[in-house]
C-alpha positions as CSV (number, residue, x, y, z in Angstrom):
1,M,24.9,-14.6,-84.5
2,S,28.7,-14.6,-84.7
3,Q,28.4,-11.9,-87.4
4,F,26.6,-9.7,-85.0
5,R,29.1,-10.3,-82.1
6,M,32.1,-9.4,-84.4
7,L,30.4,-6.2,-85.2
8,D,29.7,-5.3,-81.6
9,L,33.4,-6.0,-80.6
10,G,34.9,-4.7,-83.8
11,Q,35.7,-1.4,-85.2
12,S,33.0,1.1,-85.9
13,F,32.9,3.8,-88.6
14,E,33.9,6.3,-86.1
15,G,37.0,4.3,-85.2
16,A,38.0,3.1,-88.7
17,K,41.7,3.7,-89.9
18,S,42.9,6.9,-91.5
19,K,44.1,7.7,-94.9
20,S,45.4,10.8,-96.3
21,S,44.1,12.5,-99.5
22,R,40.6,12.9,-100.8
23,Q,39.4,13.3,-104.4
24,V,35.6,14.2,-104.1
25,V,33.3,15.5,-101.4
26,V,30.6,13.0,-102.0
27,Q,30.9,9.4,-103.3
28,A,27.9,7.3,-103.8
29,F,27.3,3.6,-104.6
30,V,23.7,2.5,-105.3
31,A,22.1,-0.8,-106.5
32,D,19.5,0.5,-108.9
33,V,19.1,3.1,-111.6
34,A,16.0,4.7,-110.0
35,S,17.9,5.5,-106.8
36,E,20.9,6.7,-108.9
37,N,18.7,9.2,-110.8
38,I,17.3,10.6,-107.6
39,L,20.7,11.0,-105.9
40,R,22.3,12.4,-108.9
41,E,19.7,15.2,-109.1
42,I,20.0,16.1,-105.5
43,L,23.7,15.9,-105.6
44,D,23.8,18.2,-108.6
45,E,21.8,20.7,-106.4
46,F,24.0,20.4,-103.2
47,Q,27.4,19.5,-104.4
48,P,27.6,20.3,-108.2
49,G,30.9,19.0,-109.7
50,N,32.0,17.5,-106.2
51,Y,30.6,14.1,-106.3
52,S,30.8,10.7,-108.1
53,I,28.0,8.2,-108.3
54,A,27.9,4.5,-109.5
55,C,25.6,1.6,-109.7
56,Q,27.7,-0.9,-107.8
57,S,27.3,-3.2,-104.8
58,C,28.6,-2.6,-101.2
59,S,31.4,-5.2,-101.7
60,V,32.6,-3.6,-104.9
61,A,32.5,-0.2,-103.2
62,T,34.6,-1.5,-100.4
63,S,37.3,-2.9,-102.8
64,K,37.4,0.5,-104.6
65,L,37.8,2.5,-101.4
66,R,40.5,0.1,-100.2
67,K,42.6,0.9,-103.1
68,G,41.8,4.7,-103.5
69,A,41.1,7.9,-101.4
70,T,37.9,8.1,-99.4
71,P,35.5,11.0,-99.7
72,K,34.2,13.3,-97.0
73,I,30.7,11.9,-97.4
74,L,30.0,8.4,-98.4
75,I,26.5,7.1,-99.6
76,I,26.2,3.4,-99.7
77,D,23.4,1.1,-100.8
78,V,23.2,-2.3,-98.8
79,S,19.7,-3.4,-100.3
80,G,20.1,-6.9,-101.6
81,E,23.0,-7.8,-99.2
82,D,22.6,-11.1,-97.3
83,Q,24.5,-9.7,-94.3
84,P,24.3,-5.9,-94.6
85,L,25.7,-5.3,-91.0
86,T,28.8,-7.5,-91.9
87,A,29.2,-5.7,-95.2
88,L,29.1,-2.4,-93.6
89,G,31.6,-3.6,-90.9
90,E,34.0,-4.6,-93.5
91,L,33.6,-1.2,-95.2
92,A,34.3,0.5,-91.8
93,N,37.9,-0.9,-91.9
94,V,38.8,0.9,-95.2
95,I,37.4,4.3,-94.7
96,E,38.8,7.4,-92.8
97,P,37.4,8.0,-89.2
98,D,35.8,11.3,-90.0
99,V,33.8,10.1,-93.0
100,K,30.1,10.8,-92.8
101,V,28.3,7.6,-93.9
102,L,24.8,7.7,-95.3
103,V,23.2,4.4,-95.9
104,I,20.4,3.3,-98.2
105,G,18.6,-0.1,-97.8
106,D,15.5,-2.0,-98.1
107,R,14.7,-2.9,-94.4
108,Q,12.2,-0.6,-92.6
109,D,12.5,-2.0,-89.0
110,A,13.6,0.3,-86.2
111,N,16.0,-2.3,-84.8
112,F,18.0,-2.2,-88.0
113,Y,18.1,1.6,-87.8
114,R,19.4,1.5,-84.3
115,Q,22.0,-1.0,-85.2
116,L,23.3,1.3,-88.0
117,T,23.2,4.6,-86.3
118,R,24.2,3.6,-82.6
119,G,26.2,0.5,-83.2
120,L,28.1,1.4,-86.4
121,G,28.1,5.2,-86.2
122,V,26.2,5.6,-89.5
123,A,25.0,9.4,-89.8
124,E,21.6,8.5,-91.3
125,Y,19.7,5.6,-92.9
126,L,16.9,5.7,-95.5
127,Y,14.9,2.8,-97.0
128,K,13.7,2.5,-100.5
129,P,11.9,3.6,-102.6
130,L,13.6,7.0,-102.4
131,N,12.1,10.3,-103.4
132,R,13.3,13.7,-103.4
133,A,11.6,15.0,-100.4
134,M,12.9,12.2,-98.2
135,V,16.5,12.5,-99.4
136,T,16.5,16.2,-99.2
137,R,15.0,16.2,-95.7
138,F,17.4,13.5,-94.1
139,F,20.5,13.6,-96.3
140,G,20.4,17.4,-97.1
141,P,21.9,18.6,-93.8
142,F,25.0,16.4,-94.4
143,L,25.2,17.2,-98.1
144,A,25.0,21.0,-97.8
145,D,28.0,23.4,-97.3
146,G,26.4,25.2,-94.3
147,D,23.6,27.0,-96.2
148,F,20.9,24.4,-95.8
149,E,18.2,25.4,-93.4
150,L,17.3,22.3,-91.4
151,H,13.7,22.9,-89.9
152,A,13.0,21.6,-86.3
153,A,12.7,17.9,-86.4
154,R,9.8,17.9,-83.9
155,G,6.3,18.7,-84.9
156,G,4.5,18.5,-88.2
157,R,5.8,19.0,-91.6
158,V,4.8,22.1,-93.5
159,I,4.1,21.8,-97.3
160,G,3.3,24.8,-99.4
161,F,1.2,24.7,-102.6
162,L,1.8,27.5,-105.2
163,G,0.1,27.9,-108.5
164,V,2.3,29.6,-111.3
165,R,-0.8,31.4,-112.5
166,G,-4.6,31.4,-111.9
167,G,-6.8,28.5,-113.0
168,V,-4.1,25.8,-113.0
169,G,-5.8,23.9,-110.2
170,T,-3.7,24.5,-107.2
171,T,-6.5,24.5,-104.6
172,T,-7.9,21.3,-106.1
173,I,-4.5,19.6,-105.8
174,A,-3.8,20.9,-102.3
175,S,-7.3,20.1,-101.0
176,N,-7.3,16.5,-102.4
177,F,-3.7,16.0,-101.1
178,A,-4.7,16.9,-97.6
179,W,-7.7,14.8,-97.7
180,Y,-5.6,11.9,-98.9
181,L,-3.0,12.2,-96.1
182,G,-5.7,12.4,-93.5
183,E,-8.4,10.0,-94.6
184,V,-6.3,7.4,-96.6
185,A,-2.9,7.7,-95.1
186,R,-4.3,8.2,-91.6
187,R,-2.0,11.1,-90.8
188,H,-3.4,14.0,-88.8
189,T,-3.4,16.8,-91.4
190,L,-4.5,20.4,-91.5
191,I,-5.0,22.5,-94.7
192,I,-4.8,26.2,-94.4
193,D,-6.5,28.3,-97.1
194,G,-4.3,31.2,-97.5
195,D,-6.7,33.2,-99.7
196,L,-9.0,34.9,-97.2
197,Y,-11.0,36.7,-99.9
198,T,-11.8,34.1,-102.6
199,G,-10.4,30.8,-101.3
200,S,-12.3,27.7,-102.2
201,V,-10.8,24.9,-100.0
202,S,-14.0,24.8,-98.0
203,I,-16.1,24.4,-101.0
204,L,-14.1,21.5,-102.3
205,L,-14.0,19.7,-99.0
206,G,-17.6,20.5,-98.0
207,T,-16.9,22.5,-94.9
208,R,-18.2,25.7,-93.3
209,V,-16.0,28.9,-93.0
210,D,-15.7,31.1,-89.9
211,G,-13.3,33.9,-88.8
212,G,-10.6,31.6,-87.4
213,L,-7.9,32.2,-89.7
214,K,-8.6,36.0,-89.9
215,T,-8.4,36.2,-86.1
216,A,-5.2,34.2,-86.1
217,F,-3.5,36.6,-88.4
218,E,-4.8,39.8,-86.7
219,A,-4.5,38.7,-83.0
220,P,-1.8,35.9,-82.7
221,Q,-1.8,36.3,-78.9
222,R,-5.2,34.5,-79.0
223,V,-4.0,31.5,-80.8
224,D,-3.3,28.3,-78.9
225,E,-4.2,24.6,-79.4
226,L,-7.5,25.2,-78.0
227,F,-8.2,28.0,-80.4
228,I,-7.2,25.7,-83.3
229,E,-9.4,22.9,-82.1
230,R,-12.3,25.3,-82.1
231,S,-11.6,27.1,-85.3
232,A,-10.6,24.2,-87.5
233,Q,-13.4,22.8,-89.5
234,R,-13.5,18.9,-89.6
235,V,-13.5,17.3,-92.9
236,G,-13.0,13.7,-91.6
237,A,-11.5,11.7,-88.8
238,R,-8.0,13.1,-89.5
239,C,-8.4,16.0,-91.8
240,D,-9.2,19.6,-90.8
241,V,-9.5,22.9,-92.6
242,L,-8.5,26.4,-91.3
243,G,-9.7,29.3,-93.4
244,S,-11.8,32.5,-93.4
245,Q,-14.0,34.4,-95.8
246,I,-13.8,38.2,-95.3
247,N,-15.5,40.9,-97.3
248,L,-13.9,41.9,-100.6
249,T,-13.8,45.5,-99.5
250,D,-12.1,44.8,-96.1
251,T,-8.5,45.3,-95.4
252,L,-6.7,42.6,-93.6
253,I,-4.0,43.8,-91.2
254,V,-1.6,41.0,-90.4
255,D,0.5,41.0,-87.4
256,E,4.1,40.3,-88.4
257,R,4.4,37.6,-85.8
258,A,1.2,35.8,-86.8
259,P,2.2,33.4,-89.5
260,F,5.2,32.2,-87.6
261,H,3.1,31.8,-84.3
262,L,0.3,30.0,-86.1
263,I,2.6,27.4,-87.7
264,D,4.4,26.8,-84.5
265,V,1.1,26.0,-82.7
266,V,-0.4,23.8,-85.4
267,K,2.9,21.8,-85.9
268,K,2.3,20.5,-82.4
269,K,-1.2,19.2,-83.3
270,Y,-0.8,17.9,-86.9
271,N,1.6,15.5,-88.7
272,Y,1.2,17.5,-91.9
273,I,0.2,21.1,-92.6
274,A,-0.7,21.9,-96.2
275,I,-0.9,25.6,-97.2
276,D,-2.8,26.8,-100.2
277,M,-1.0,30.0,-101.0
278,P,-2.7,32.5,-103.4
279,G,0.7,33.8,-104.8
280,L,3.8,35.5,-103.9
281,D,2.5,39.1,-104.3
282,D,1.2,39.4,-100.8
283,E,2.8,39.6,-97.4
284,I,1.1,36.5,-95.9
285,S,2.2,34.2,-98.7
286,R,5.8,35.4,-98.6
287,K,6.0,34.8,-94.9
288,M,4.3,31.4,-95.3
289,L,6.8,30.4,-97.9
290,E,9.6,30.9,-95.4
291,L,8.0,28.4,-93.1
292,C,7.4,25.6,-95.7
293,E,9.8,22.6,-95.5
294,Q,8.6,21.5,-99.1
295,N,7.1,23.7,-101.8
296,V,4.9,22.2,-104.5
297,L,4.6,24.2,-107.7
298,V,1.4,23.5,-109.7
299,M,1.2,24.2,-113.5
300,D,-0.9,23.2,-116.4
301,P,0.4,22.2,-119.9
302,T,0.4,25.7,-121.4
303,L,3.2,27.8,-122.8
304,S,2.4,30.6,-120.4
305,A,2.4,28.3,-117.4
306,L,5.8,26.9,-118.4
307,R,7.3,30.3,-118.8
308,D,5.9,31.4,-115.4
309,A,6.9,28.0,-113.7
310,L,10.5,28.7,-114.7
311,R,10.3,32.1,-113.1
312,F,8.8,30.9,-110.0
313,V,11.4,28.1,-109.5
314,A,14.1,30.9,-109.7
315,S,12.2,33.2,-107.4
316,I,11.6,30.5,-104.8
317,K,15.2,29.4,-104.8
318,S,16.5,33.0,-104.4
319,Q,14.1,33.5,-101.4
320,S,14.6,30.2,-99.7
321,K,17.6,28.2,-98.6
322,M,15.7,25.0,-99.3
323,S,15.9,22.8,-102.3
324,R,13.8,23.4,-105.6
325,P,10.1,22.9,-105.3
326,L,8.4,19.8,-106.6
327,I,6.8,20.4,-110.0
328,V,3.3,19.2,-110.5
329,L,1.9,19.2,-114.0
330,N,-1.9,19.3,-113.7
331,K,-4.6,18.9,-116.3
332,F,-2.3,16.8,-118.4
333,G,-4.0,15.6,-121.6
334,I,-6.3,18.7,-122.0
335,P,-6.9,19.2,-125.8
336,G,-4.6,21.7,-127.5
337,S,-2.0,21.7,-124.7
338,L,1.8,21.1,-124.8
339,S,3.1,17.6,-124.9
340,L,5.2,16.0,-122.1
341,K,8.3,16.2,-124.3
342,E,7.9,19.8,-124.9
343,I,7.3,20.5,-121.2
344,S,10.3,18.4,-120.2
345,D,12.5,20.0,-122.7
346,G,11.5,23.4,-121.4
347,F,12.4,22.5,-117.9
348,G,15.4,20.4,-118.7
349,R,13.7,17.4,-116.9
350,P,10.2,15.8,-116.6
351,P,7.7,17.1,-114.0
352,D,7.9,15.3,-110.6
353,V,4.2,14.5,-110.6
354,I,1.7,14.3,-113.6
355,I,-2.0,14.6,-112.8
356,P,-4.4,13.8,-115.6
357,F,-7.2,16.0,-117.0
358,T,-10.4,14.7,-115.5
359,P,-13.0,17.5,-115.7
360,K,-16.1,15.3,-115.1
361,I,-14.8,13.9,-111.8
362,L,-13.6,17.2,-110.5
363,N,-16.8,19.1,-111.4
364,E,-19.0,16.4,-109.7
365,S,-16.8,16.4,-106.6
366,E,-17.0,20.2,-106.3
367,I,-20.9,20.1,-106.5
368,S,-21.2,17.2,-104.0
369,G,-18.5,18.5,-101.6
370,C,-16.8,15.1,-101.5
371,P,-13.1,15.1,-102.7
372,A,-12.3,13.7,-106.0
373,A,-9.5,11.7,-104.5
374,S,-12.1,9.6,-102.7
375,L,-13.1,8.1,-106.0
376,K,-11.0,5.3,-107.4
377,G,-9.2,6.2,-110.6
378,N,-6.3,7.8,-112.2
379,F,-6.7,11.2,-110.3
380,R,-6.7,9.4,-106.9
381,S,-3.5,7.4,-108.0
382,S,-1.9,10.7,-109.0
383,I,-2.6,12.3,-105.6
384,G,-1.2,9.1,-104.0
385,N,2.1,9.7,-106.0
386,L,2.1,13.3,-104.9
387,S,1.8,12.2,-101.2
388,Q,4.8,9.9,-101.8
389,E,7.0,12.6,-103.3
390,A,6.0,15.5,-101.0
391,A,5.3,13.8,-97.7
392,S,7.2,10.4,-98.1
393,V,3.9,8.6,-97.4
394,M,3.7,5.3,-99.1
395,M,0.5,3.1,-99.0
396,P,0.6,-0.7,-99.4
397,D,-1.3,-1.9,-102.4
398,G,-4.9,-2.6,-101.6
399,L,-4.9,-0.9,-98.2
400,E,-6.1,2.6,-99.4
401,E,-9.0,1.7,-101.6
402,K,-12.4,3.0,-100.5
403,S,-15.6,3.4,-102.3
404,F,-16.8,7.0,-103.1
405,F,-20.0,6.5,-101.1
406,K,-18.2,5.2,-98.1
407,S,-15.7,8.0,-98.0
408,C,-18.5,10.6,-98.2
409,L,-20.5,8.8,-95.6
410,N,-17.5,8.7,-93.2
411,Q,-16.8,12.4,-93.9
412,I,-20.3,13.5,-93.0
413,V,-20.5,11.3,-89.8
414,A,-17.2,12.8,-88.7
415,R,-18.4,16.3,-88.9
416,F,-21.1,15.7,-86.5
417,R,-19.0,13.8,-84.1
418,P,-18.5,15.5,-80.8
């Protein structure tokens, strides 16, 4: 208790003593290699050449900062500390008053977060395990030099899925990702099928299609929460699909305000909005891309997909102020394909998520209309990994397991529920 009183009466980060010179923009001290690798990758993106990072404890960091210059931004890891608040209080006495302090730890309780941000003046706190989406979203605004577009914190998070070429399985991944978030992670989720001509999200998730999305694009003034409630097709208790199927010979005239208004409305109703985009060669997809807070690029283990993935990464970064997209390697292990080493060498790093080649499960799920992620196995585990990387959703071991039959039954019952 005395430790906490000392912190309450003592000096905060905002009132710490000042020093003169600085050597680097960002200095990071982390307690494990996994966190170091993620931070290094993100710092390479936001502050290339302007950072230092080391695997050292908070006490060692305090000693180093006491002897040398302090950075503009300090990232400190307090996981494993017996008295993390005391350790941070000691650190506050050796850094300059205007240093932005970003803290990493292993505690998830809200009270600890409030003590850090309100009591000590910490800019932001994240708990482990870290992933790219989480660090980019919450640390990114502090790490960027004014060119990072911070989307509105209120409302749902928009995640775009884009295939590097046809047939790589983008719709399969996006559909199962949305189902997993809604029915396993229990987040209210909407998936938008951006292909109004030949989209197949409704087939994979076993729902009907109507003219809802077509109307939303052509007449945005009609779109409100009631319109979405009536147009979105229910997959389960917390997963909906919004799409349309128009004649192949029809021309879709999209109001330029429509995509922005649609996303603005659905963000008020859903925690996550997944968008299955058919490509970047149409106006709808380009506008939707601007609205995505995280992009997921899907490829298969072929040379042509690797080539196009590199081109897409460059194209997305040139069109968006956000960080690089997550790379999902789908159909890994298909006979005659590239090895993981060959793909990693081509990218300069491994893919963020690897999804195995499971043709039997996927074919059977498409015929039945029950998502493949509802069946226990490697495919479901990979979708769970993707939900952690793209949406920062982590499920405790044993909590998310359901039988295939029970998932399908719940799905059917939910559709007929008033």
